C-alpha positions as CSV (number, residue, x, y, z in Angstrom):
1,M,0.1,0.2,0.2
2,S,1.4,3.6,-0.6
3,K,1.8,6.1,1.7
4,A,-1.0,8.1,-0.4
5,K,-3.2,5.1,0.2
6,A,-2.4,5.2,4.1
7,K,-3.4,8.7,4.1
8,A,-6.1,8.2,2.5
9,K,-7.5,5.5,5.0
10,Q,-6.7,7.7,8.1
11,A,-8.7,10.6,6.8
12,K,-11.4,8.2,5.7
13,G,-11.5,6.8,9.4
14,K,-11.0,10.1,10.7
15,M,-14.7,11.1,9.0
16,K,-16.3,7.5,10.3
17,E,-15.2,8.9,13.7
18,T,-16.7,12.2,13.7
19,V,-20.0,11.5,11.8
20,G,-20.0,8.7,14.5
21,K,-19.7,11.5,17.3
22,A,-22.4,13.2,15.5
23,T,-24.7,10.4,15.3
24,D,-24.0,8.9,18.9
25,D,-23.0,5.2,17.1
26,L,-20.6,4.0,19.4
27,S,-20.1,1.4,16.5
28,M,-18.9,3.8,13.8
29,Q,-16.5,5.6,16.0
30,A,-14.8,2.4,16.8
31,E,-14.6,2.4,13.2
32,G,-13.0,5.5,12.3
33,R,-10.9,4.8,15.2
34,G,-9.4,1.5,13.6
35,E,-9.2,2.7,10.3
36,Q,-7.1,5.5,11.3
37,I,-4.7,3.5,13.1
38,T,-4.5,1.1,10.2
39,G,-4.0,4.0,8.1
40,K,-1.3,4.8,10.2
41,T,0.2,1.2,10.6
42,Q,0.5,1.3,6.9
43,E,2.0,4.7,6.5
44,V,5.0,3.6,9.3
45,A,5.6,0.5,7.2
46,E,5.9,2.5,3.7
47,K,8.2,5.2,5.7
48,A,10.3,2.2,7.1
49,A,10.7,0.1,3.7
50,D,11.7,3.4,2.0
51,R,14.4,3.9,4.4
52,A,15.3,0.3,4.0
53,K,16.2,0.7,0.4
54,K,17.8,4.2,0.8
55,S,20.2,2.6,3.3
56,G,21.0,-0.4,0.6
57,R,19.4,-3.1,2.3
């Protein structure tokens, strides 16, 4: 997954969390937070892979 897709997943998760808060939907809030965490994890993994490529490993 690319960094851009990871950022998009984070944004989508934030939107879901916000809508969940506005509608008092705890399930949607949790789903949104989960997507944000997944996106952040994927972004960090991409950054690590880029660093590994740059260092020649």
